[in-house]
C-alpha positions as CSV (number, residue, x, y, z in Angstrom):
1,M,102.7,137.1,178.7
2,F,104.0,133.6,177.8
3,P,103.7,132.8,174.1
4,T,101.1,130.2,173.1
5,N,101.9,126.8,171.7
6,E,101.1,128.0,168.2
7,K,103.6,130.8,168.5
8,K,106.3,128.4,169.8
9,E,105.6,126.1,166.9
10,S,105.8,128.9,164.4
11,K,109.1,130.1,165.8
12,N,110.5,126.5,165.7
13,Q,109.4,126.1,162.1
14,T,111.1,129.5,161.2
15,K,114.3,128.3,162.8
16,R,114.2,125.1,160.8
17,L,113.7,126.9,157.5
18,K,116.6,129.2,158.3
19,G,118.8,126.2,159.0
20,L,117.8,124.5,155.7
21,K,118.7,127.7,153.9
22,K,122.2,127.7,155.3
23,L,122.9,124.0,154.7
24,R,122.1,122.5,151.3
25,R,122.6,118.8,150.9
26,R,123.5,117.4,147.6
27,L,123.9,113.7,146.6
28,T,126.8,113.3,144.2
29,I,128.4,110.3,142.6
30,H,132.2,109.9,142.3
31,I,133.3,107.4,139.6
32,Y,136.5,106.1,138.0
33,I,136.9,107.9,134.7
34,L,139.2,105.6,132.6
35,P,137.3,102.3,132.8
36,N,133.9,103.9,132.5
37,L,135.2,105.9,129.5
38,L,136.2,102.7,127.8
39,T,132.7,101.3,128.6
40,T,131.2,104.4,127.0
41,I,133.2,103.8,123.8
42,N,131.8,100.2,123.8
43,M,128.3,101.7,123.8
44,F,129.3,104.2,121.1
45,F,130.3,101.4,118.7
46,G,127.1,99.6,119.6
47,F,125.0,102.6,118.7
48,F,127.1,103.1,115.6
49,A,126.2,99.5,114.6
50,I,122.5,100.2,115.1
51,I,122.7,103.3,112.8
52,H,124.5,101.4,110.0
53,A,122.2,98.4,110.3
54,I,119.3,100.7,109.7
55,K,121.1,102.2,106.7
56,G,121.8,98.8,105.3
57,N,125.6,99.0,105.7
58,F,125.8,95.6,107.3
59,P,129.6,95.0,107.2
60,Y,130.1,98.4,108.9
61,A,127.6,97.3,111.6
62,A,129.4,94.0,112.0
63,Y,132.8,95.6,112.4
64,A,131.4,98.1,114.9
65,I,130.1,95.2,117.1
66,V,133.6,93.7,116.9
67,A,135.1,97.0,118.0
68,A,132.6,97.2,120.9
69,A,133.7,93.7,122.0
70,I,137.3,94.8,122.1
71,F,136.5,97.8,124.3
72,D,134.3,95.6,126.5
73,L,137.3,93.4,127.1
74,L,139.5,96.4,127.8
75,D,137.3,98.1,130.3
76,G,137.3,95.1,132.7
77,R,141.0,94.5,132.3
78,V,141.8,98.2,133.0
79,A,139.5,98.3,136.0
80,R,141.2,95.3,137.6
81,M,144.7,96.5,136.7
82,T,144.1,100.0,138.2
83,H,142.1,98.7,141.1
84,S,139.1,100.9,140.0
85,T,136.3,98.4,140.0
86,S,133.0,99.6,141.4
87,E,129.3,98.7,141.6
88,F,128.5,101.7,139.3
89,G,131.0,100.4,136.7
90,A,129.5,96.9,136.8
91,Q,126.0,98.1,136.3
92,Y,127.0,100.6,133.6
93,D,128.9,97.9,131.8
94,S,125.8,95.7,131.7
95,L,123.6,98.5,130.3
96,C,126.2,99.2,127.6
97,D,126.5,95.5,126.8
98,L,122.7,95.4,126.3
99,V,123.0,98.1,123.6
100,S,126.2,96.7,121.9
101,F,125.6,93.0,122.1
102,G,121.8,92.7,122.5
103,I,119.9,95.4,120.6
104,A,122.6,96.0,117.9
105,P,123.0,92.4,116.8
106,G,119.2,91.8,117.1
107,L,118.5,94.7,114.8
108,L,121.3,93.7,112.5
109,L,120.0,90.1,112.2
110,F,116.5,91.4,111.3
111,Q,117.6,94.0,108.8
112,W,120.2,91.7,107.2
113,S,118.4,88.4,106.9
114,L,115.2,87.9,108.9
115,Q,113.0,90.8,107.6
116,P,111.4,88.7,104.8
117,F,110.1,86.2,107.4
118,G,107.7,89.0,108.7
119,R,106.4,88.5,112.2
120,I,108.4,85.3,112.8
121,G,111.6,87.2,111.8
122,W,111.2,90.1,114.2
123,L,109.9,87.9,117.0
124,T,113.1,85.7,116.6
125,S,115.2,88.9,116.8
126,F,113.3,89.9,119.9
127,F,113.9,86.5,121.4
128,Y,117.6,87.0,120.9
129,V,117.5,90.4,122.6
130,A,115.3,89.2,125.5
131,C,117.5,86.2,126.2
132,G,120.6,88.4,126.1
133,T,119.0,90.8,128.6
134,L,118.1,87.9,130.9
135,R,121.7,86.5,130.5
136,L,123.1,89.9,131.7
137,A,120.7,90.1,134.6
138,R,121.5,86.5,135.7
139,F,125.3,87.1,135.5
140,N,125.0,90.2,137.7
141,V,123.3,88.3,140.5
142,Q,125.5,85.2,140.2
143,Q,128.9,86.5,139.4
144,H,130.1,86.2,143.1
145,I,128.7,82.7,143.6
146,I,129.7,80.8,140.4
147,E,133.2,79.6,139.7
148,K,135.2,82.0,137.6
149,N,136.6,79.4,135.1
150,Y,133.3,78.8,133.5
151,F,130.3,80.8,132.3
152,Q,126.7,79.6,132.8
153,G,125.3,79.9,129.4
154,L,126.9,81.5,126.3
155,P,128.2,85.0,127.1
156,I,126.4,87.7,125.2
157,P,129.5,89.3,123.7
158,M,130.3,85.8,122.2
159,A,126.8,85.6,120.8
160,A,127.2,89.1,119.3
161,G,130.5,88.0,117.9
162,I,128.9,85.1,116.1
163,V,126.3,87.4,114.6
164,A,128.9,89.9,113.4
165,S,131.3,87.2,112.0
166,S,128.4,85.5,110.2
167,V,127.7,88.8,108.4
168,L,131.3,89.1,107.4
169,A,131.6,85.3,106.5
170,F,128.5,85.4,104.2
171,Q,129.9,88.5,102.5
172,D,133.3,86.9,102.0
173,L,131.8,83.7,100.6
174,S,129.3,85.7,98.5
175,L,126.4,83.9,100.1
176,V,122.8,85.3,100.1
177,P,121.5,85.7,103.6
178,H,118.1,86.9,102.4
179,R,115.4,84.7,104.1
180,S,117.9,82.1,105.2
181,P,116.4,79.4,107.4
182,W,119.9,78.8,108.8
183,I,120.2,82.4,110.1
184,L,116.7,82.1,111.6
185,A,117.7,78.8,113.3
186,M,121.0,80.3,114.5
187,T,119.3,83.4,116.0
188,F,116.9,81.2,118.0
189,L,119.6,78.9,119.1
190,L,121.9,81.7,120.2
191,G,119.1,83.1,122.4
192,F,118.5,79.6,123.9
193,V,122.1,78.8,124.7
194,M,122.5,82.3,126.4
195,V,119.9,81.5,129.0
196,S,120.8,77.8,129.3
197,S,122.8,76.3,132.1
198,F,125.4,74.9,129.7
199,R,129.0,75.4,130.9
200,Y,131.3,77.5,128.7
201,R,135.0,77.8,129.5
202,S,136.0,81.4,130.4
203,F,139.8,80.8,130.1
204,K,140.3,83.1,133.1
205,D,142.4,80.5,134.7
206,I,145.1,80.8,132.0
207,D,147.8,83.1,133.2
208,L,149.8,84.4,130.3
209,K,152.2,86.3,132.6
210,R,153.9,83.2,133.9
211,R,156.2,80.8,132.2
212,L,154.5,78.2,130.0
213,P,155.9,75.3,127.9
214,F,157.3,76.3,124.5
215,T,154.5,74.4,122.7
216,Y,152.0,76.9,123.9
217,L,153.7,79.6,121.8
218,V,153.9,77.3,118.8
219,A,150.1,76.6,119.1
220,G,149.4,80.3,119.4
221,V,151.4,81.1,116.2
222,F,149.6,78.2,114.4
223,M,146.2,79.5,115.4
224,L,147.1,83.1,114.3
225,S,148.3,81.8,110.9
226,L,145.1,79.7,110.5
227,I,142.9,82.7,111.3
228,A,144.9,85.0,108.9
229,I,144.2,82.7,105.9
230,R,140.6,83.9,105.8
231,P,139.8,85.7,109.0
232,E,136.1,86.4,108.4
233,V,135.2,82.8,107.7
234,T,137.7,81.3,110.3
235,L,136.5,83.4,113.2
236,F,132.9,82.6,112.4
237,L,133.7,78.9,112.4
238,L,135.7,79.2,115.7
239,F,133.0,81.2,117.5
240,L,130.3,78.9,116.2
241,T,132.3,75.8,117.3
242,Y,132.7,77.3,120.8
243,A,128.9,77.8,121.1
244,I,128.0,74.3,119.6
245,L,130.5,72.4,121.8
246,G,129.1,74.0,125.0
247,A,125.6,73.1,123.9
248,V,126.6,69.5,123.0
249,F,128.5,69.0,126.3
250,G,125.5,70.4,128.2
251,I,122.9,68.3,126.4
252,L,124.9,65.1,126.8
253,K,125.8,66.2,130.4
254,L,129.5,65.7,129.8
255,G,132.0,67.3,132.2
256,R,131.3,68.3,135.8
257,P,128.4,70.7,136.7
258,L,129.0,74.3,137.6
259,K,130.4,74.6,141.1
260,Q,128.7,77.0,143.6
261,L,131.3,79.0,145.4
262,A,131.1,81.0,148.6
263,P,130.4,84.7,147.9
264,D,133.5,86.8,147.4
265,F,132.2,89.4,149.7
266,T,129.2,89.8,152.0
267,E,126.2,91.9,151.7
268,E,127.8,94.5,153.9
269,D,130.8,94.7,151.7
270,S,128.6,95.1,148.6
271,Q,126.8,98.0,150.3
272,M,130.2,99.6,151.0
273,L,131.0,99.3,147.3
274,I,127.9,101.3,146.5
275,E,128.7,103.8,149.2
276,D,132.1,104.3,147.6
277,D,130.4,105.7,144.5
278,L,127.7,107.8,146.2
279,H,128.7,110.7,148.4
280,E,126.5,113.1,150.3
281,E,128.1,116.5,150.4
282,V,127.0,119.3,152.6
283,E,127.5,122.7,151.1
284,E,127.3,125.8,153.2
285,N,125.8,128.9,151.6
286,M,127.7,132.0,152.4
């Protein structure tokens, strides 16, 4: 007798189950270790800053944010030098930046100076964190269509550097930050300029590997000597000047507007970048 349709279906299902048992598909991710390890160290110092801000060790927290900024600078440089950039690395870097330059400075500001303001204090700190998050998200979607020589809005590592250097400057000058209206205003303004469309020079067009006039070296030595006189105060003033000048130029509409560039790669190329990280492996059970 011929088997019925039900028996045929049962046999086909049994064969499929046996085939699935023999082959096990697993989605794995292959990443570049060195640049992502540097990014992880960046996040480590950001978390370190959060812990010490909670404990009240504000200078430790400030120095940890500075250390996070150094490793944030290194991971991108190393990735480009070793040709190990990837979509995974870019997204991971943004998430770590949110911890180190968003949440850590926001909590440090609240614990250090804004707590006596009550609800206004923690809402201002939240405003800083939220604007920093929006700044990172906007950068991720615009990084291939905006000219490289300028940032749109204040970069979040620079905003975090202003927060950290302000803590160190206040300590060096023996100033009391408790319930300071200046710190409250600075926190709000930092959040605002991060999400603004103000142009900030990125200095990526300066190539230090090629020959430059001798006066460049003299200017660099002078700048280092100036900073070394009182580094905590000098760096705070330099960072704050950078942020203020960008805002002033933006408000007065000085300089040329940000130039939209053609994308560096197409959507298909971007998808290939993602597929470089993700791999589907087929393992055969013996």
